N, C-alpha and C positions, 0 to 999 in steps of 0.2 A: 693642562687638561681642563681646569676651571677657568672659564673666560670671564664670567660675571656672576655676581650675587645681587639680587634685588629683593627687598622686603616690602611687602604690600599689606597694609592693614585691611582686614575684612570687617572686624568689629573692634571698637575701641571705647571703653568706658571704665570708670572706677570699679565696676562689678566684674569685668573680665575683658581680656583682649584676645583676639584671634588674628594670627599673622600667616601670610603665605610667603614662603621663601623660595624664589626661583633661582635654580643653580644652572647657569649656562655652561655647557660643556662642549669641548671639541667634538666628542662622540660619546653618546650615552649608552650605546649598545654594550652589554656585557659588564657594566659596572654597577656598583651599589653606592648610594650616597647616604651618609649618616651624619647627624648633627645634633647640637644642643644649643640652647640659650641658657645663660647663667646670669642671675641677678635677683634683685636690683643692686646696683652699686652707685654710690654717690660720695664724692670727696667730702670729708668732714661729717658724714652722717653714718651712724652704725645701722646696718641692716642684716637680716638673715637672708643669705643668698641661697637660691634654689636652682637646681638644674632642670630644665624643661626639654624633653626630647622633641626633636623635629621628626615628625612622622611622614612617611611617603604618602603622596596623593596620587591615585591612579590616573593614567592618561598622559604620561610623559611622551615626548616626541624624541627624535634622534639627537637633538642638541640641547635639551633642557630637562631637568627633573624638578618636580615641585614637591615641597615639603610644607608641613603645617605645624604651627605651634599654638597652644592654648595656654594662656596665663591667667589664672583666677586672681582677682583683686590685685592688679598690677600697680606698681608705683609709677605714676605718670610724671613725665618731664615737666619742669617749670623753671623759670629763670632763678628762683630762690632755691630750688632743690632739683638740680639737673640729673635725675636718675637715668641710668642706662643699663641695658642688658648686653652682655658680651656673647657673641655667637661664634661657633666653630663648625665648619663643614669639612668632612673628609670624603674622598673618593676612594673606593676599594675595588680591586680587581683580583679575583682568585684568592681572597683572604688576605691580600697585602694592600696597605694604604699606599696609593700612588700620587695623591695630591691632598693638600690641606690648606684651608683658608680661614682666616679670622675676620670678624666684622663686629660692629657695634650698632645697637638699635636704641633709639630714644622713642618711648611711647608717648606721643603728644596727643592731648585731648582734641577731639574734633572741633573745627572752627565753627562758630555759630553765625 
């Protein structure tokens, strides 16, 4: 059912990150997509992990749904501290989860 997941940064800074998550589906009619991002995580570094809900963005078509996440004061990825956020998206039909997909996101600062 889930064909693809793409993550697009809308805004990326140490003060806050906004991401768009596009979930490509075989057919979006009659389904609900729910998701979260959890993080930050980094091997060897202790962090407090927070779950951020992925909220629906109106205007989906028949084959994709769009979700939005806002992360205040994100931990940005760097070679010395490769922080990542783990995502999970589920597709629900009539109250039953029919598909599930996990993905990871690295919040990289904009290139100057």
